[in-house]
N, C-alpha and C positions, 0 to 999 in steps of 0.2 A: 504494500500500500504506500503510495507516494503521499506528499503533503496535501495533495488535492483530492477532494472527494469525487469530483467530476472533471474530466478533461475532454474538451470538444475541439476537433481540428477540421477546418474547411468543410463544415457541415452544410450540405445543400439539400433542398427539397423542391422538386418541381412537380406540380400537379398537372397531369395531361389534360388538354382541352377536350371537350366533348361537344359535338354539333358545331354551333357557331361560336362557342367559347374558346378563346385562345388559351394556350398553356400558361400557367401561372407559376412564377418562381417565388415560393414562399420564404425560403431561406437562401441567402446568397453568400455562402462561404463563411459561416460563423466560426470564430476561434474564441474559446472561452474556458478559463480555468475557474473552478469554484473550490476555494480552500476548505479542507476538512474542518468541521467544527464551527463554521461561520453561519450567519443568517444572511443570505443573499437575496436582494430584491430584484426581481426580473420585471422590468417595466416597459411600457410601450403603448402607443395608441391602439385602438381596435384595428385588427387586420395587420398588425406589425409583424406577426410570426411567432408570438409567444406560445400560443396553444399548439402550433405545429412542433415547436421545439420541445415542449413538455410531453407531447404524445410520442415523440421519437424516444425521449428518455425513458418513458414508461413502456416502450415496446409495442405501442398501439398503432404507430405509423412507421412505415419503412422509409428510411432516408434514401435519397437519390445518390449521394456521394458523401465522403468524409468519414471521420472516425469518432466514435464515442466510447469513452471509458468511464465506468461507474464503479467507484471503490477499487480501482485497479483492474477491473475486468472489462475487456474489449467486448462490445456488443456482438461483433461478428464472430469472435473466437469463443467466447464463453457467454452465450446469450442467457442461459438459465441463472448463472451466478450474478450477472449484471442486473437482471430483472429482480432477483431476490434482494439486492442491496438497496432498492429504492421502493418507497411507498408513496402513493399519490392520493391526495384528497381532492377529488374533482369538484368543479363548480356545480355541475348538474346533480340534482338529488335523485340518483339512480339506485333506488332501493326496492327490494321485493316487498310489496305491501303486506304479504302474508307471513313474513319472517319476523320473529321477535328480535330485539337487539342481541340477545345472547346467541340465538341461532344464527344470525347474520355473521357474527364474529367467528363462531365455530366453523361455519361453511367456508368463510374466507380463509381461515387458518388451514383448513383441509386442502383448499385449492393451492396453497403454497407449500403443502407437504409438511406442515408442522405436526409432529406427533401429539396425540392427545395429552400425554404426560407433560408436554412442554407448552401447552396452550395456556394463556393467561386472560381468558375472557372476563372473569370477575374483576381482575386488576384493572383492565382497560375500561370496563364499565364504570368503575369508581373514578378513574382518571377523568373521564368525559362527563361525569355527573349523571349517569343513566342507570345506576344500580337499582333505583326504585322502579325503573321501567323495563327491567331485564326481560320480563315475560309478556310485555305488551306488544301487540302487533304493530309493525312499523307504520301501517296506515293510520293508526290512532295518534302517532307522535306529531308534535308541532313541527313547523319548518325548522326552527332552531335546534330541536332535539334531533331531527334527521341529519342536520349538518354535523352535529356532534358525533353521530353514529358513523358518518363518513370518515371522520378523523380516526375513530376507533378501528374501522376496517383497514385503514392505511397502516396501522401500527401492529397488526396481529403477527407479522413475521419478523418483528424486530429489525426493521430496515436501518441502515446507517444513514440514509438520505431520505428526507421527507419533503415532498412537494405539496405546497398549499396553493391551490388555484382559486383565487378570489374567495378566501375562506369566510370573510365577514360580509359578503354581499347580501344585503337585505336582512341582516340580523340586528337585534336590538343591542343597546349599549352593554347590558349585563352579560349577554352571551359573548359579545366581542371581547370584553375584558377577561372572561373566563378562558376563551380560546387563547388569548395572548399569554395569560399566566401559564397555561399548559405548554405553549410553544417555548416559552423561556425555560421552563423546567426541563423539557426534552433537550433543548439546546445545551443547557448547563450539564446535562448528562452525557454530552459528546455528540449528539445527533446534529448533522448538517441540515439546515433548513433552506429551501428555495421558496420564495414567496412572490406570487403575482397579486397585485391589488391596484384598484383605481383610487383607493384612499391614500393619497401621497403622504398625508401626515402620519399614517400608520407606518409606511415604509421608512420615513425619516426617523420615527421613534424606535422601530424594531430592528432595522437592518444594519449590519456591519458594513456591507458593501452593496453597491447598486450597479446593475447592468441595464442599459437602456437599448432596446431594439426598435428600429424604425424601418419600414419598407424591406423587411427581411435581412437587414444588416445590423451588426453590433456597432453602435455609434459611440458608446463610452462604457467603460467599466472601471470603477474606482471606489475607494472608501467613501462612505457617505459624507464625512466631514470634509474630505478633499473636494468633492463635487460642490458642496456649499461654499467653500472658500474660493472656488473659481468664479463665482458670481460677484462681479465688481460693484454692482449698483447697491446703494444704501439709501435710506430715507431718514431725514431728521424731521420730526414732527413736533411743532410747537403749538401751545394753546396761548393765545394772546389775551391780555386783560380786556381789550376793547377792539372792535373792528378797525382795520387799517387798509391802506391802499397798497401801493407797490413797494417792492424792495429791490435795490440794486444788487442782484445776486452775482456771486463770482461766476466766471466763465464756466459753462457746462452744467450749471445747476438749474433745475426746473422747479418752479414754484406752483403748487396746486392747492386751491382752497377746497376743503372737504365739507360735506354737508353738516358734520357735527361741530363746525366752527374752528377746527384745527387747520393748520397750514402745513403741508408736506413739502419738504425740499429734497428732491431726488438728486443724488450726486454720485460721482465715481470716487472711490476712496483713493485711487491713484492720481487724481487730479486736484482734489481739494480736501479740506478737513471740516469736521463739524464746527471747530472754533472759528474758521473763516466765515461760515454761514451765520453763526451767532453774532459775529462782529457786524455783519451787514444788517442783520435784524435790529440790533441796538442802534446802529447808525441811522436807521429809518425812524428812530424815536419810539420804538415799540417796547412795551413792557411785557415780559414773558411770565405767564402764570405757571406753566408746566412745559417740560420738554422731554422727549424720549426718542430713541432710535428704533428703526425697524430693520431687521436683518432679512436677507432672502431666505426662502424655504425651498424644499425640494420641488414644489410645484413650479417655482420660478425657473429652477434649473431644467426641469422636464420640458417646460414650454419653450425655453430658449434653445435647447438641443434639438427637439423634434421639429421646431420651426426653421431650423438652420441659421438662427441668429447668433448662436454662441460663437466666440472666437475659437480658431483652431487650437488644439492642444493635444497632448498625448497622455494617456492614463498609465497606470502602473504596469500594464501588460503591453504597452506600445501601440494600442489601438488608436488610430488617428481619429480625432473628432473635430 
C-alpha cells in the first residue's frame, strides 16, 4: 500500500453516441492522487464528470482508457480486491422496500462475501442510529432514515475508502450533523473519505483537500486552505454613524452600498491595505461605528475556477489551473 488510497492516471471515458446523439467525452485524461486517511472533496458543476468518475471507482462503469488503483490494487489486474476496498453511499435511495435494515445489511455483507461470524450489522445499526428500526420494513422509514441505511450498507465490508455522493441532499439539519459526526469518527479511525456535495460550506468545513472537475477535466487539486489563500479579493465592511456621499478610494478599490446600511470596499490584498481604505474613509469626514473584514469562501473559489476567471496557477500535484 502506497501513501495514496487512490491513484488515477489518464482516466478517460467516452460514451458512444446513439441515433442523432454524438459521442460524449465525459472524462478527459484525469490524473488524481487521493492520500490515505484524508477527506477529499470532489466538486464540480452538474455534468462535470463527477458521477462518471465515482461509478468507475465503484466498478459500475467501464473506463475507456487509463489506470485506476484503489488501496494499491489495479482495477484491471485485481478487480475483486479493488472493489472490496471501496464502499459507496449513492445519492439515489435505492433500497428494497420489503427488507428491514438488519436484513439489508446482512444481504449486502453476503454479496461481499463477509462470513456470518464477521458481520457487524448491530454495530452498524447503532452507528447510523437505526437500532430501534432494525426490524422495520424499509418502506416505512423516513427519507433521512433511508439515507442513513445507505451509509450502513456502504460500511458492511469494512472498506478502506468510503465515497459519499451528495450524502446530505434534502436532509434536515439534525441528520446532517449526525452524518458528519459519523464521517469524522470513521475518518479518525483511518478511513479515507471522498465527498461530493453542492453545499460548499460543508466541503470547506469537512475536507482536507479539494479537487474540482469541470467539463471532464481536473482543473485544480489542493489543500482547502491553499485554495482559499489563492483568492486575492477581500472586503472591508464599515457601518457609518450617518449616511454619506462618496469616498476617494485608493486605486483598484470598489465601493458598494448595501441594503443594510453598511458600505463594502472590495480590494486586492496585493495592491492595497485595509489601513489605506480606512484613511480614505476618515479623510471623507466619516465617523465609523463598526468595521469588519470578509474573507473569500470556497464558493468564491469554485465560481472563479469553473468560470475560468481565476489566474493560472499550479497545485501540489502540478495540475495547471
